[in-house]
VEXDREN-2710 file (C-alpha; in Angstrom, 1 decimal):
% VEXDREN-2710
k/r/px/py/pz
1/UNK/2.7/9.2/9.4
2/UNK/1.1/7.7/12.0
3/UNK/-2.3/9.9/12.8
4/UNK/-2.6/10.8/9.2
5/UNK/-3.1/7.5/8.4
6/UNK/-4.6/6.6/11.9
7/UNK/-7.1/9.6/10.6
8/UNK/-7.0/7.9/6.5
9/UNK/-8.5/4.5/7.7
10/UNK/-12.0/6.9/8.5
11/UNK/-12.5/6.5/4.8
12/UNK/-12.6/2.3/4.3
13/UNK/-15.4/0.4/3.7
14/UNK/-15.5/-2.3/4.4
15/UNK/-18.6/-3.0/5.4
16/UNK/-17.9/-7.6/4.7
17/UNK/-14.4/-8.2/6.5
18/UNK/-14.8/-4.7/9.5
19/UNK/-10.4/-4.7/8.3
20/UNK/-10.4/-1.5/7.5
21/UNK/-7.0/-0.8/5.4
22/UNK/-5.1/2.8/5.1
23/UNK/-2.1/3.4/2.6
24/UNK/0.4/6.5/2.4
25/UNK/2.0/6.2/-1.1
26/UNK/5.1/8.8/-0.9
27/UNK/6.5/9.9/-4.3
28/UNK/10.2/11.1/-4.8
29/UNK/9.1/15.1/-4.7
30/UNK/6.8/14.5/-1.4
31/UNK/3.9/14.7/-3.0
32/UNK/1.8/11.7/-0.6
33/UNK/-1.3/10.2/-2.6
34/UNK/-3.5/8.1/-0.3
35/UNK/-5.7/5.1/0.1
36/UNK/-8.1/3.3/1.5
37/UNK/-9.6/-0.8/0.8
38/UNK/-12.6/-0.3/-0.8
39/UNK/-15.2/-3.7/-0.3
40/UNK/-17.3/-5.1/-3.0
41/UNK/-20.3/-7.2/-1.9
42/UNK/-18.7/-9.1/-5.1
43/UNK/-15.4/-9.4/-3.1
44/UNK/-13.8/-9.6/-7.3
45/UNK/-14.4/-6.4/-7.8
46/UNK/-12.1/-4.9/-4.1
47/UNK/-9.4/-3.0/-3.2
48/UNK/-7.0/-2.8/-1.7
49/UNK/-5.3/0.5/0.3
50/UNK/-1.7/0.0/-1.9
51/UNK/-2.6/-0.5/-4.8
52/UNK/-5.6/3.0/-4.2
53/UNK/-2.9/5.2/-3.0
54/UNK/-0.1/3.7/-6.1
55/UNK/-2.9/4.1/-8.2
56/UNK/-4.1/8.1/-7.8
57/UNK/-0.4/8.0/-8.5
58/UNK/0.1/7.2/-11.7
59/UNK/-3.6/8.5/-12.3
60/UNK/-1.5/12.3/-11.5
61/UNK/0.7/11.7/-13.9
62/UNK/3.9/9.6/-11.9
63/UNK/6.1/6.8/-13.5
64/UNK/7.6/4.5/-12.0
65/UNK/10.7/5.8/-10.3
66/UNK/8.8/8.5/-8.9
67/UNK/7.8/6.7/-5.5
68/UNK/10.1/6.5/-2.9
69/UNK/8.1/4.8/-0.1
70/UNK/5.2/3.6/0.8
71/UNK/2.8/3.5/5.0
72/UNK/-0.2/0.9/5.2
73/UNK/-1.9/0.3/8.4
74/UNK/-4.2/-2.4/8.6
75/UNK/-6.3/0.1/11.9
76/UNK/-8.6/-3.3/13.6
77/UNK/-5.9/-5.3/14.0
78/UNK/-3.3/-5.7/17.1
79/UNK/-0.8/-6.5/14.3
80/UNK/1.3/-5.7/12.4
81/UNK/0.4/-7.2/8.1
82/UNK/1.8/-6.7/5.4
83/UNK/1.0/-6.1/2.0
84/UNK/-1.0/-9.1/0.0
85/UNK/0.4/-10.6/-2.7
86/UNK/-1.2/-9.1/-5.7
87/UNK/-0.7/-4.9/-3.8
88/UNK/3.3/-6.5/-3.5
89/UNK/3.4/-7.4/-8.1
90/UNK/2.5/-4.1/-8.1
91/UNK/4.7/-2.5/-5.5
92/UNK/7.4/-4.4/-7.7
93/UNK/6.4/-2.9/-10.4
94/UNK/7.0/0.5/-9.0
95/UNK/8.9/1.5/-6.0
96/UNK/12.8/0.8/-6.8
97/UNK/13.7/-2.6/-4.5
98/UNK/15.5/-0.9/-1.9
99/UNK/12.1/1.7/-1.3
100/UNK/11.1/1.4/2.3
101/UNK/7.4/0.0/3.2
102/UNK/6.5/0.3/7.1
103/UNK/3.7/-1.2/8.2
104/UNK/1.3/-0.3/11.7
105/UNK/-0.6/-1.3/13.9
106/UNK/-3.6/0.4/15.7
107/UNK/-1.3/1.5/18.2
108/UNK/1.1/3.3/16.0
109/UNK/3.9/0.3/16.5
110/UNK/5.8/-0.6/13.2
111/UNK/8.3/-2.0/10.8
112/UNK/9.9/-1.1/8.0
113/UNK/10.6/-3.7/4.9
114/UNK/12.9/-2.7/1.7
115/UNK/10.4/-4.3/-1.7
116/UNK/13.4/-6.3/-2.5
117/UNK/12.6/-8.2/1.4
118/UNK/8.4/-8.0/0.5
119/UNK/9.0/-9.3/-3.1
120/UNK/12.0/-11.0/-3.3
121/UNK/11.1/-13.3/-7.2
122/UNK/9.0/-10.9/-8.5
123/UNK/7.5/-11.2/-12.3
124/UNK/8.7/-8.6/-14.2
125/UNK/9.2/-7.7/-17.4
126/UNK/12.3/-9.5/-18.0
127/UNK/9.7/-12.2/-17.2
128/UNK/7.5/-11.3/-20.5
129/UNK/11.4/-12.2/-22.8
END
């Protein structure tokens, strides 16, 4: 996945932060969906790479429970960064608690997390009751 993520970074639109991010969602059937961060002069209109990839999968007919793993690369950093908290909320909506989230730096170093570790206290359907 490292090389795929590295190539995907070229599609990122990050003229303001200069912080390019790429993500690949792998589905349980093996299908992959790509996402990149897309910034906007109105910062609130930006979308993160992780959510871009997840929304792409949903737009193509996949449902909660179909998601296998998530791969993320912050390409302008020597640090292995994790997903922002908005993305963590979306991840917790679609991925099983034991699904893997693998975060890379631009040099190919990575850390693997479980969704339940990145999102220990998600807001979910039980909170709506």
